[in-house]
C-alpha positions in Angstrom: 17.8 0.6 -11.7 15.6 -1.6 -9.5 16.0 -5.3 -9.6 12.4 -6.0 -8.9 9.3 -5.3 -10.8 5.7 -5.6 -9.5 3.2 -6.8 -12.0 -0.4 -5.8 -11.5 -3.1 -7.3 -13.5 -5.8 -4.7 -13.9 -9.2 -6.1 -14.9 -11.7 -3.8 -16.6 -14.2 -4.6 -13.9 -11.9 -3.6 -11.0 -9.6 -1.3 -12.9 -10.4 1.8 -10.8 -10.0 -0.1 -7.5 -6.7 -1.5 -8.7 -5.5 1.9 -9.7 -6.3 3.3 -6.3 -4.5 0.4 -4.7 -1.5 1.0 -6.8 -1.5 4.7 -6.1 -1.6 4.1 -2.3 1.3 1.7 -2.7 3.3 4.2 -4.7 2.5 7.0 -2.1 4.1 4.8 0.6 7.2 3.7 -1.4 7.9 7.2 -2.8 8.9 8.3 0.7 12.0 6.2 0.5 15.1 7.5 -1.1 14.9 6.2 -4.7 16.3 4.0 -6.0 18.6 3.0 -3.1 15.8 2.9 -0.5 14.0 0.1 -2.4 17.0 -1.9 -3.6 18.4 -5.2 -2.2 16.8 -7.3 0.5 15.8 -4.2 2.6 14.0 -2.8 -0.4 12.1 -6.0 -0.9 11.2 -6.0 2.8 9.9 -2.5 2.6 7.8 -3.3 -0.6 6.3 -6.3 1.1 5.4 -4.4 4.3 3.9 -1.6 2.2 1.8 -4.2 0.3 0.6 -5.7 3.6 -0.7 -2.3 4.7 -2.3 -1.6 1.3 -4.1 -4.9 1.3 -5.3 -4.3 4.9 -6.7 -0.9 4.0 -8.3 -2.4 0.9 -10.2 -4.8 3.1 -12.2 -1.9 4.4 -13.8 -1.4 1.0 -17.2 -2.9 0.4 -20.2 -2.6 -1.8 -20.9 1.1 -2.0 -24.6 0.4 -2.1 -24.3 -0.8 1.5 -21.1 0.7 2.9 -19.8 4.3 2.8 -16.4 3.9 1.2 -15.7 7.6 0.7 -13.4 7.8 3.8 -11.6 4.7 2.8 -11.0 5.9 -0.7 -9.9 9.3 0.6 -7.4 7.6 2.9 -6.1 5.4 0.1 -5.4 8.5 -2.1 -4.0 10.6 0.8 -0.2 11.2 1.0 -0.6 12.1 4.7 -2.2 8.7 5.3 0.6 7.0 3.3 3.1 8.8 5.7 1.3 7.3 8.7 1.5 3.8 7.1 5.2 4.3 6.1 6.0 5.2 9.7 4.6 1.8 10.8 7.1 -0.1 8.6 10.0 -1.4 10.7 13.1 -2.1 8.7 14.2 -4.8 11.2 11.1 -6.9 11.6 7.7 -8.0 10.4 4.5 -8.4 12.3 1.6 -10.7 12.8 -1.3 -10.1 10.4 -3.3 -8.5 13.1 -0.9 -5.6 13.1 -1.9 -4.5 9.6 -5.3 -2.9 9.8 -5.0 0.5 8.0 -6.7 2.4 10.8 
């Protein structure tokens, strides 16, 4: 059983965006052997690094009246894109914020 629980507050207004955010996070974390791959301090590190990537990708979203967000949403739901982001997670270090850009 995991020792850590992520709490997400889903508002009605942003519920769909939060759900897509959560799905992208889970697509990244599901690639680790569960539950051992996400336990202990290494597991926390991996979860934090995955969150950094997800937040960076989410920053590419904008007002759909002015920005085409179709590709961003497609990436956020893609398991192949999640694999690319997971490969960018280093178990031994963290990076400057400029490293996390999604694409």
